Backbone as JSON, one array per atom type, in Angstrom:
{
  "sequence": "MRIIQLLFVLFAIFALSRIVVRFRLHTIELKELIWGSCFWAAVVLCVILPGITQWFAGILGVGRGADAVFYIGLVGLSYAMFRLYFRCRHMERQITALVRELALKEAQRTL",
  "N": [[10.19, -26.15, 5.79], [9.76, -23.48, 7.89], [7.7, -22.71, 10.81], [7.03, -19.94, 11.03], [7.53, -18.97, 8.33], [5.55, -20.57, 7.0], [3.31, -19.36, 8.18], [3.65, -16.62, 7.21], [3.42, -17.07, 4.51], [0.77, -18.12, 4.23], [-0.65, -16.03, 5.25], [0.13, -13.96, 3.21], [-1.15, -15.33, 0.95], [-3.81, -15.13, 1.85], [-4.12, -12.32, 1.92], [-3.8, -11.68, -0.8], [-5.96, -13.12, -1.94], [-7.92, -11.46, -1.05], [-7.48, -9.01, -2.39], [-7.94, -9.82, -4.97], [-10.66, -10.53, -4.6], [-11.66, -7.91, -4.12], [-11.12, -6.86, -6.47], [-12.81, -8.24, -8.35], [-15.18, -7.26, -7.41], [-15.19, -4.73, -8.31], [-14.09, -2.85, -6.71], [-11.47, -1.93, -6.67], [-8.98, -1.03, -8.89], [-7.26, -2.24, -12.04], [-4.64, -1.69, -12.0], [-4.12, -1.4, -9.36], [-4.56, -4.0, -8.54], [-2.51, -5.34, -9.75], [-0.23, -4.14, -8.63], [-0.72, -4.88, -5.97], [-0.69, -7.71, -6.13], [2.01, -8.11, -7.2], [3.47, -7.08, -4.85], [2.63, -8.92, -2.87], [3.49, -11.2, -3.81], [6.27, -10.82, -3.92], [6.78, -10.63, -1.25], [6.18, -13.55, -0.65], [8.04, -14.66, -2.04], [10.48, -13.55, -0.78], [10.14, -14.75, 1.7], [10.12, -17.5, 1.41], [12.66, -17.81, 0.06], [14.92, -16.79, 1.69], [17.42, -15.91, 1.38], [17.47, -14.26, -0.92], [16.95, -11.78, 0.19], [19.43, -11.23, 1.38], [21.21, -11.11, -0.62], [20.23, -8.93, -2.05], [20.58, -6.96, -0.07], [23.46, -6.86, -0.14], [23.7, -5.63, -2.72], [22.77, -3.19, -2.05], [24.56, -2.3, -0.21], [24.18, -2.84, 2.54], [24.32, -4.52, 5.64], [22.92, -6.8, 6.53], [20.13, -8.8, 5.24], [17.59, -8.53, 6.47], [17.87, -5.9, 7.49], [18.02, -4.47, 5.08], [15.4, -4.97, 4.17], [13.93, -3.76, 6.1], [14.74, -1.06, 5.85], [13.96, -0.26, 3.24], [11.21, -0.8, 3.53], [10.7, 1.18, 5.47], [11.23, 3.58, 4.12], [9.4, 3.19, 1.96], [6.92, 3.28, 3.53], [7.19, 5.92, 4.48], [7.08, 7.42, 2.13], [4.35, 6.51, 1.56], [2.81, 7.7, 3.54], [3.44, 10.48, 3.01], [2.27, 10.75, 0.46], [-0.59, 10.18, 1.31], [-1.05, 12.14, 3.1], [-1.01, 14.53, 1.4], [-3.12, 13.9, -0.24], [-5.24, 13.92, 1.42], [-5.28, 16.5, 2.29], [-6.0, 17.73, -0.19], [-8.52, 16.74, -0.64], [-9.79, 17.74, 1.68], [-9.7, 20.45, 0.87], [-11.28, 20.43, -1.46], [-13.71, 19.59, -0.26], [-14.32, 21.82, 1.37], [-14.66, 23.7, -0.57], [-16.93, 22.72, -1.92], [-18.74, 22.8, 0.25], [-18.79, 25.69, 0.64], [-19.97, 26.51, -1.75], [-22.49, 25.21, -1.74], [-23.51, 26.53, 0.63], [-23.76, 29.1, -0.37], [-25.51, 28.73, -2.43], [-27.71, 27.9, -1.13], [-28.25, 30.1, 0.61], [-28.77, 32.14, -1.27], [-31.18, 30.88, -2.18], [-32.86, 31.16, 0.03], [-33.3, 33.9, 0.12]],
  "CA": [[9.75, -24.71, 5.95], [9.56, -23.18, 9.28], [6.34, -22.34, 11.08], [6.87, -18.58, 10.71], [7.56, -19.04, 7.06], [4.28, -20.97, 6.6], [2.38, -18.4, 8.47], [3.7, -15.48, 6.34], [2.94, -17.52, 3.16], [-0.67, -18.28, 4.33], [-1.03, -14.59, 5.28], [0.17, -13.48, 1.78], [-2.22, -15.8, 0.19], [-5.08, -14.54, 2.17], [-4.19, -10.84, 1.48], [-3.94, -11.69, -2.31], [-7.36, -13.34, -2.24], [-8.73, -10.3, -0.68], [-7.19, -8.2, -3.39], [-8.68, -10.35, -6.1], [-12.18, -10.23, -4.49], [-12.09, -6.61, -4.36], [-10.99, -6.47, -8.01], [-13.88, -8.64, -9.03], [-16.26, -6.42, -7.04], [-14.83, -3.47, -9.0], [-13.62, -1.57, -5.77], [-10.16, -1.49, -6.81], [-8.65, -0.98, -10.34], [-6.46, -3.17, -12.45], [-3.21, -1.36, -11.49], [-3.95, -1.76, -7.76], [-4.49, -5.54, -8.42], [-1.13, -5.75, -10.3], [0.63, -3.68, -7.43], [-1.1, -5.73, -4.78], [-0.22, -8.93, -6.52], [3.46, -7.97, -7.13], [3.87, -6.86, -3.51], [2.4, -10.23, -1.97], [4.42, -12.36, -4.58], [7.63, -10.47, -3.49], [6.71, -11.24, 0.17], [6.21, -14.87, -0.58], [9.4, -15.04, -2.56], [11.47, -13.43, 0.24], [10.01, -15.74, 2.91], [10.56, -18.83, 0.88], [14.07, -17.84, -0.34], [15.47, -15.56, 2.47], [18.87, -15.53, 0.68], [17.39, -13.05, -1.86], [17.19, -10.44, 0.83], [20.99, -11.03, 1.65], [21.83, -10.65, -1.97], [19.79, -7.63, -2.37], [21.32, -6.08, 0.83], [24.82, -6.73, -0.63], [23.68, -4.61, -3.65], [22.42, -1.91, -1.38], [25.62, -2.07, 0.8], [23.67, -3.09, 3.83], [24.97, -5.71, 6.14], [21.89, -7.95, 6.54], [18.9, -8.85, 4.52], [16.41, -8.01, 7.12], [18.08, -4.46, 7.52], [17.62, -4.08, 3.85], [13.99, -5.03, 3.97], [13.4, -2.72, 7.05], [15.02, 0.27, 5.3], [13.05, -0.22, 2.21], [9.8, -0.66, 4.16], [10.6, 2.48, 6.24], [11.24, 4.48, 3.0], [8.07, 3.07, 1.5], [5.91, 3.79, 4.48], [7.25, 7.38, 4.6], [6.47, 7.85, 0.96], [2.85, 6.47, 1.36], [2.26, 8.79, 4.38], [3.49, 11.75, 2.36], [1.1, 10.87, -0.49], [-1.72, 10.18, 1.96], [-1.24, 13.62, 3.73], [-1.42, 15.6, 0.52], [-4.47, 13.53, -0.81], [-6.3, 14.33, 2.44], [-5.36, 18.05, 2.08], [-6.62, 18.13, -1.43], [-10.03, 16.32, -0.36], [-10.22, 18.84, 2.49], [-9.98, 21.68, -0.04], [-12.52, 19.99, -2.34], [-15.03, 19.57, 0.56], [-14.56, 23.19, 1.77], [-15.28, 24.47, -1.67], [-18.13, 22.23, -2.07], [-19.57, 23.34, 1.3], [-19.04, 27.04, 0.33], [-20.91, 26.58, -2.89], [-23.71, 24.82, -1.25], [-23.94, 27.52, 1.44], [-24.12, 30.19, -1.14], [-26.76, 28.47, -3.11], [-28.75, 27.91, 0.02], [-28.47, 31.54, 1.05], [-29.58, 32.74, -2.54], [-32.5, 30.45, -2.26], [-33.67, 31.65, 1.0], [-33.58, 35.22, 0.01]],
  "C": [[9.22, -24.53, 7.47], [8.15, -22.64, 9.6], [6.1, -20.84, 10.68], [6.67, -18.31, 9.3], [6.14, -19.45, 6.44], [3.19, -19.97, 6.99], [2.25, -17.11, 7.62], [3.15, -15.84, 4.99], [1.41, -17.6, 3.11], [-1.29, -16.85, 4.41], [-1.06, -13.82, 3.96], [-0.95, -14.05, 0.86], [-3.58, -15.34, 0.38], [-5.26, -13.27, 1.71], [-4.35, -10.92, 0.19], [-5.27, -12.19, -2.59], [-8.29, -12.11, -1.89], [-8.52, -9.31, -1.8], [-8.01, -8.54, -4.69], [-10.11, -10.27, -5.85], [-12.55, -8.96, -4.73], [-12.0, -6.17, -5.8], [-12.33, -6.87, -8.71], [-15.23, -7.9, -8.49], [-16.1, -5.17, -7.51], [-14.62, -2.42, -7.77], [-12.28, -1.22, -5.89], [-9.94, -1.77, -8.4], [-7.64, -1.93, -10.71], [-5.1, -3.02, -12.05], [-3.12, -1.69, -10.08], [-3.99, -3.32, -7.67], [-3.02, -5.99, -8.92], [-0.19, -5.31, -9.02], [0.63, -4.56, -6.31], [-0.43, -7.12, -4.96], [1.43, -9.05, -6.49], [4.05, -7.88, -5.64], [3.91, -8.32, -2.83], [3.35, -11.32, -2.66], [5.73, -12.08, -4.06], [7.77, -10.98, -2.11], [6.87, -12.69, 0.25], [7.58, -15.39, -1.01], [10.52, -14.87, -1.51], [11.39, -14.4, 1.43], [10.35, -16.95, 2.34], [12.12, -18.86, 0.68], [14.62, -16.65, 0.49], [16.74, -15.09, 2.01], [18.75, -14.4, -0.31], [17.49, -11.79, -1.05], [18.73, -10.01, 1.16], [21.52, -10.52, 0.4], [21.41, -9.15, -2.21], [20.45, -6.52, -1.25], [22.79, -5.88, 0.42], [24.76, -5.73, -1.83], [23.55, -3.27, -3.16], [23.68, -1.37, -0.47], [25.22, -2.08, 2.21], [24.21, -4.35, 4.26], [23.97, -6.92, 6.1], [20.78, -7.71, 5.66], [17.78, -8.25, 5.2], [16.71, -6.5, 7.36], [17.63, -3.91, 6.31], [16.04, -3.81, 3.72], [13.3, -3.84, 4.83], [13.66, -1.47, 6.43], [14.12, 0.56, 4.14], [11.63, -0.09, 2.69], [9.63, 0.86, 4.75], [10.41, 3.65, 5.17], [9.76, 4.47, 2.34], [6.92, 3.53, 2.24], [5.94, 5.23, 4.65], [6.73, 8.02, 3.32], [4.93, 7.86, 0.99], [2.29, 7.45, 2.46], [2.26, 10.1, 3.61], [2.28, 11.88, 1.18], [-0.33, 10.9, 0.15], [-2.15, 11.68, 2.52], [-1.68, 14.58, 2.68], [-2.84, 15.28, -0.31], [-5.48, 13.96, 0.22], [-6.4, 15.83, 2.4], [-6.26, 18.37, 1.04], [-8.12, 17.69, -1.24], [-10.58, 17.22, 0.59], [-10.68, 20.23, 1.84], [-11.3, 21.69, -0.86], [-13.77, 20.15, -1.46], [-15.32, 20.99, 1.01], [-15.04, 23.87, 0.66], [-16.63, 24.0, -1.95], [-19.27, 22.88, -0.94], [-19.86, 24.85, 1.11], [-20.16, 27.22, -0.73], [-22.28, 26.3, -2.42], [-24.34, 25.87, -0.3], [-24.43, 28.7, 0.69], [-25.43, 30.07, -1.96], [-28.0, 28.47, -2.13], [-29.12, 29.2, 0.48], [-29.14, 32.3, -0.07], [-31.03, 32.19, -2.62], [-33.46, 30.91, -1.24], [-33.98, 33.22, 0.95], [-34.64, 35.62, -0.83]]
}
């Protein structure tokens, strides 16, 4: 095992341990534990067996495994940003509605 592989595996184990700790502290839900565990297990699998990414690249019609990982990562990050953007907009609307409601209650109380 090369040094870079060892570093990635150690980091994945660290990240997985943080997910488990957060689950035990009830700051994340079971589905987040499962998704996080699957993601980091896939990272470890791809690091230990890099031929898997080449095989997957062949299925996708991409030349190299690293390119396939990059493309999938880019699409995944774009989707995540899309979701986060709309979640933030939704929260902003909720905060605005709450502030309006509190301001109206405060105004009625002072009259």
